[in-house]
C-alpha positions in Angstrom: 12.0 14.4 64.2 12.6 15.6 67.6 11.4 19.1 65.6 7.8 16.9 65.2 7.6 15.6 68.7 7.7 19.1 69.9 5.3 20.4 67.6 3.0 17.8 68.5 3.4 18.1 72.2 2.8 22.1 71.9 0.0 21.0 69.9 -1.6 18.7 72.9 -1.0 21.8 75.1 -3.0 23.6 73.0 -5.9 22.0 72.1 -6.1 19.1 74.6 -7.5 20.1 78.2 -7.5 16.8 79.8 -3.3 15.8 78.4 -2.3 19.4 79.4 -3.8 18.7 82.9 -2.5 15.2 83.5 0.8 16.4 82.6 0.6 19.2 85.2 -0.5 16.8 87.7 2.7 14.0 87.2 5.3 17.2 86.6 4.1 18.4 90.2 3.9 15.0 91.6 7.6 14.7 90.6 8.8 17.8 92.1 7.2 17.3 95.5 8.9 13.6 95.3 11.9 15.2 95.2 11.7 17.8 97.7 10.8 15.5 100.0 14.0 13.8 99.8 15.7 16.8 100.4 15.6 16.9 104.6 16.5 13.2 104.1 19.4 14.6 102.6 20.1 17.5 104.5 20.1 15.6 108.0 22.6 13.1 106.1 25.0 16.1 105.2 24.7 17.3 109.1 25.6 13.7 109.9 28.4 13.4 107.9 30.1 16.7 108.2 29.4 18.3 111.6 29.5 14.8 113.8 31.7 12.6 114.9 30.8 8.7 114.9 32.1 5.9 117.1 30.9 2.2 115.9 32.0 -0.9 117.8 31.1 -4.5 117.4 30.6 -6.8 120.0 33.5 -9.6 118.3 35.6 -6.6 119.5 36.9 -6.8 123.3 36.3 -3.0 123.5 32.6 -4.0 122.8 32.8 -5.0 126.9 34.7 -2.0 128.1 31.7 0.0 126.9 28.9 -2.2 127.9 30.6 -2.1 131.4 31.4 1.6 131.5 27.7 2.6 130.2 26.0 1.0 132.9 27.8 2.7 135.1 26.6 6.0 133.7 24.0 7.8 135.2 21.7 7.7 132.4 21.6 3.9 132.7 19.9 4.2 136.0 17.0 6.9 134.7 16.6 5.2 131.2 13.0 2.7 130.9 15.2 0.5 128.1 17.4 -1.9 129.6 19.7 -4.5 128.6 21.3 -6.8 130.9 24.8 -8.4 130.6 25.9 -11.3 132.7 28.8 -10.1 134.6 30.5 -13.3 136.2 29.9 -17.1 136.3 32.2 -17.9 138.9 30.1 -17.8 142.7 33.5 -17.7 144.4 34.3 -14.2 143.8 33.6 -11.2 145.9 29.7 -9.9 144.9 30.9 -6.4 146.1 33.5 -6.0 143.3 32.2 -8.5 140.6 28.4 -7.4 139.8 26.9 -10.7 138.9 24.5 -8.8 136.2 25.4 -5.4 134.4 22.2 -3.2 133.3 23.4 -1.0 130.6 21.1 1.0 127.6 18.9 -1.5 125.8 18.6 -1.3 121.9 17.6 1.4 120.0 18.6 5.1 120.2 20.0 7.2 123.8 20.5 10.8 124.7 22.1 11.6 127.4 25.5 14.0 128.6 28.9 13.4 129.1 31.1 16.3 130.2 28.6 18.6 129.6 28.1 17.3 125.8 25.2 16.0 124.0 25.9 12.5 123.1 23.9 10.2 121.3 23.9 6.3 121.4 22.5 3.7 119.3 22.4 0.4 119.9 21.3 -2.5 117.5 20.9 -6.2 117.3 21.1 -8.6 114.0 20.9 -12.2 113.5 24.7 -13.9 112.9 24.6 -16.3 110.5 27.9 -17.6 111.4 27.6 -18.0 115.2 24.7 -18.4 117.3 25.8 -15.5 119.2 23.4 -12.0 117.9 25.4 -9.2 116.2 25.3 -6.5 118.6 26.6 -2.7 117.6 26.6 0.5 119.4 27.3 3.0 118.4 28.4 7.0 119.6 27.9 10.4 117.9 28.9 13.3 119.2 28.2 16.9 117.8 31.1 18.6 115.9 34.3 17.5 114.1 37.0 16.8 117.4 37.3 13.3 118.0 38.6 14.2 121.8 35.6 13.1 123.5 34.9 9.7 121.8 38.3 8.9 122.4 38.1 10.0 126.5 35.0 7.6 126.6 37.0 4.7 125.1 39.8 5.4 127.4 37.6 6.1 130.3 36.2 2.5 129.8 39.2 0.7 129.3 40.7 2.2 132.3 37.6 1.2 134.7 38.3 -2.5 133.4 41.9 -1.9 133.8 41.7 -0.8 137.6 39.2 -4.1 138.2 41.1 -6.6 140.1 39.4 -9.8 138.6 41.0 -11.4 135.5 38.8 -12.0 132.6 39.4 -15.5 130.7 37.8 -16.0 127.2 37.1 -18.9 125.2 37.0 -19.2 121.9 33.4 -20.0 120.7 33.5 -21.4 117.2 33.9 -17.7 115.1 34.2 -15.2 118.2 36.0 -15.2 121.8 33.7 -15.1 124.7 33.8 -13.9 127.9 33.6 -16.9 130.2 34.5 -16.2 133.6 36.3 -13.9 136.1 38.9 -15.3 138.2 40.0 -13.5 141.4 43.9 -12.7 141.2 46.4 -15.1 142.4 49.9 -14.1 143.9 53.2 -15.9 142.5 53.3 -17.1 146.3 50.5 -19.0 146.6 52.0 -21.4 143.2 54.6 -23.5 144.6 57.3 -24.8 141.9 60.8 -25.5 142.2 62.7 -22.7 144.4 63.0 -19.7 141.8 60.9 -20.9 139.0 58.1 -18.7 138.6 60.1 -15.7 139.5 62.4 -16.8 136.6 59.8 -16.9 134.2 57.8 -13.9 135.0 61.3 -12.1 134.5 61.8 -13.3 131.4 58.1 -12.2 130.2 58.9 -9.1 131.9 62.2 -8.3 129.8 60.1 -9.7 126.6 57.4 -6.9 127.2 60.1 -4.4 127.7 62.2 -4.6 125.0 59.8 -4.4 121.6 62.5 -1.7 120.1 64.6 -4.2 120.4 62.9 -6.8 118.4 62.1 -3.8 116.0 65.6 -2.4 115.6 66.9 -6.4 114.3 63.9 -7.3 112.4 62.8 -10.0 114.9 59.1 -10.7 115.2 58.4 -9.3 118.8 56.7 -12.4 120.3 57.1 -14.9 122.7 56.6 -18.6 122.9 56.2 -20.7 126.0 55.9 -24.5 126.4 54.8 -26.2 130.1 55.6 -29.4 130.5 54.8 -31.6 133.5 53.0 -34.6 134.6 49.3 -33.7 135.9 48.3 -31.1 138.7 52.1 -29.4 138.4 50.6 -26.2 138.1 51.1 -25.8 134.2 47.9 -23.9 133.7 47.8 -22.2 137.5 50.8 -20.2 136.2 49.3 -18.6 133.3 46.6 -17.2 135.9 49.6 -16.3 138.2 51.0 -14.1 135.1 47.8 -12.8 133.8 47.3 -11.4 137.2 51.4 -10.4 137.5 51.2 -8.4 134.4 47.2 -7.6 134.5 46.3 -8.9 131.4 43.1 -11.2 130.6 43.4 -14.8 129.6 42.4 -16.0 125.7 41.9 -19.7 126.5 41.8 -21.9 123.2 41.0 -25.9 122.4 42.8 -26.5 119.0 40.5 -29.9 119.0 37.6 -27.3 117.8 39.0 -25.5 115.5 40.5 -25.6 111.5 43.2 -23.9 109.8 40.9 -20.9 108.6 39.0 -20.2 112.4 42.3 -20.9 113.8 44.1 -17.8 112.0 40.8 -16.1 112.5 41.4 -16.6 116.3 44.7 -15.7 116.7 44.0 -12.6 114.7 40.8 -11.4 116.9 42.7 -12.2 120.5 44.0 -8.7 121.4 47.5 -8.0 121.5 47.7 -7.5 125.2 46.3 -11.1 125.9 47.8 -14.1 127.2 47.1 -17.0 124.7 46.9 -20.1 126.5 46.5 -23.6 124.5 46.4 -26.5 127.2 47.3 -30.1 126.1 48.5 -29.4 123.0 49.7 -32.9 122.6 46.1 -33.9 122.2 45.5 -31.2 119.5 48.5 -33.0 117.6 46.9 -36.2 118.1 43.4 -34.8 116.7 45.5 -33.4 113.7 46.6 -36.9 112.7 43.5 -38.4 113.2 41.5 -35.9 110.7 43.5 -36.6 107.6 40.4 -38.5 106.4 38.1 -35.9 106.9 36.9 -32.9 104.6 39.5 -30.3 103.6 37.6 -27.4 104.7 37.2 -29.3 108.7 40.7 -30.2 108.9 43.5 -28.5 111.2 46.7 -29.4 109.6 50.1 -29.3 111.0 51.0 -26.7 108.3 48.0 -24.6 108.8 48.9 -25.0 112.7 52.7 -23.5 112.4 51.5 -21.0 109.6 49.1 -19.5 112.6 51.6 -19.4 115.3 54.4 -17.4 113.5 52.9 -16.9 109.9 52.8 -13.2 108.2 49.3 -13.0 110.2 50.7 -13.3 113.8 49.7 -10.8 116.0 52.8 -9.0 117.6 53.1 -8.6 121.3 51.9 -12.1 121.6 52.5 -14.0 124.7 51.5 -17.8 123.9 51.4 -20.1 126.4 51.2 -24.4 125.6 50.9 -26.9 127.7 51.4 -30.5 127.6 51.7 -33.9 129.5 53.2 -35.6 126.7 56.2 -33.6 125.3 57.5 -36.3 123.7 54.6 -36.5 121.5 55.2 -33.2 119.9 55.9 -32.6 116.3 59.8 -31.4 116.5 58.5 -28.1 113.8 55.8 -27.3 116.4 58.5 -26.8 119.3 61.6 -25.1 117.2 62.7 -22.2 118.3 60.9 -18.9 117.4 57.5 -20.8 117.9 58.8 -22.3 121.4 61.2 -19.9 123.0 61.4 -21.6 126.3 60.2 -24.6 127.4 60.1 -25.2 131.5 59.4 -28.7 133.0 57.1 -28.4 135.9 58.1 -31.3 138.4 56.1 -33.0 141.0 56.7 -32.0 145.1 60.2 -32.6 146.4 60.8 -32.3 150.0 61.2 -28.0 149.8 58.3 -27.8 147.9 56.1 -29.8 150.4 57.2 -27.9 153.4 56.7 -24.4 151.4 53.3 -25.6 150.8 52.6 -27.1 154.3 53.5 -23.6 155.9 51.1 -21.4 153.2 48.4 -23.3 154.9 49.8 -23.9 158.3 52.0 -20.6 159.1 54.6 -20.9 161.3 54.8 -24.6 161.9 57.7 -25.6 160.5 58.4 -29.0 163.1 54.8 -29.9 161.9 56.0 -29.1 158.2 59.1 -31.4 158.7 57.4 -34.5 159.8 54.5 -34.0 157.2 57.2 -34.4 154.3 58.8 -37.2 156.1 55.6 -38.8 155.3 55.0 -38.0 152.0 58.0 -37.2 150.1 58.9 -40.9 149.1 55.5 -41.1 146.8 56.5 -38.1 144.9 53.2 -36.2 144.8 52.0 -33.6 142.5 51.5 -30.1 144.0 47.3 -30.5 143.4 48.2 -33.9 145.2 49.4 -32.2 148.1 47.2 -29.2 147.6 44.1 -31.4 148.2 45.5 -33.3 151.4 45.4 -29.8 153.3 42.3 -29.0 151.5 40.4 -32.3 153.1 42.5 -31.6 156.6 41.8 -28.2 157.4 43.3 -27.7 161.0 46.6 -28.8 162.7 45.6 -31.5 164.6 44.1 -33.2 161.3 47.2 -32.9 159.2 49.4 -34.2 162.0 47.3 -37.3 162.2 47.6 -37.3 158.5 48.2 -41.3 157.4 48.6 -41.5 153.7 48.4 -45.1 153.8 44.7 -44.9 154.2 
């Protein structure tokens, strides 16, 4: 059979010029088509074997570092393709230190030199079907097989952010962490609590951060959870900014009313290890868990899902968790057991000593007036927020001396 087919082809080549011509053209076309792929193939081999690529998605905190780093490079001042990123959302900040926007190289390919080496930057954007935020990717390529330059770029970008004085605040936006605000650092002396309370909690956090080996050697999860209780305005959330400023860490703020079991695990997993995770009004979230019992299972945040996210096998090591509540008695006992909540701190309303210390922050050196003011407001047991509000509305010493709490 095969021999007959070969004989037929030989006969056609010898006697049929049209057949022979068509066959030759087809063969030549096939060869030319194959040759067209050679440059692309060689280029692919070169990229895979002789370049180093760094890829970063905008779902990672490092993306923000690199955008800010790119915005400060000389190339960003020369390129004609730019993209603007919002630098901040808090108008109170010093604009010289925190720019209102960052101009960085836009979508497409860019080539620039860094430390006398050529860097190929590719920035792309695509639709994100799971959220309203577009999916962005930046890729760095350098010629050679050494990772040294791309590692240096990452370290430079990270150091640039760490040297900034402001505190970044992130909020969970359904499927990613969104940088929602920049806050000026707040010194611990500006928050008036019970004598020594602020220093004691900061020392506890410091001991935790410095003793990772102690946890590792004993097989204990390296995590620390804090529950801050007290009435509104007593400084629970303010302490999170104090701690973030003291340890130079970002705040990742999460509302449990807006998450499910799945998205909560995703949120905690995506929060970086060096972040302070803040969950405010955790008692309200507990009520939400109870209310959702009739909803579809995939839309639920269940009690078991909440507990597993906090200390399950996927829980992040090195995590600092702050939870606040106005009603600790409403919390499930399993939520606040040791291991999930390692330290509970009650933030109290102002006593006489706290009132006097707050007064002297706003009106330094006026001890006599501070005593007189404390006499007026001490019995009402005001919150620190209320006392601060009085000072804001009575900015001069004369106004505060004549303050009448009954009016």
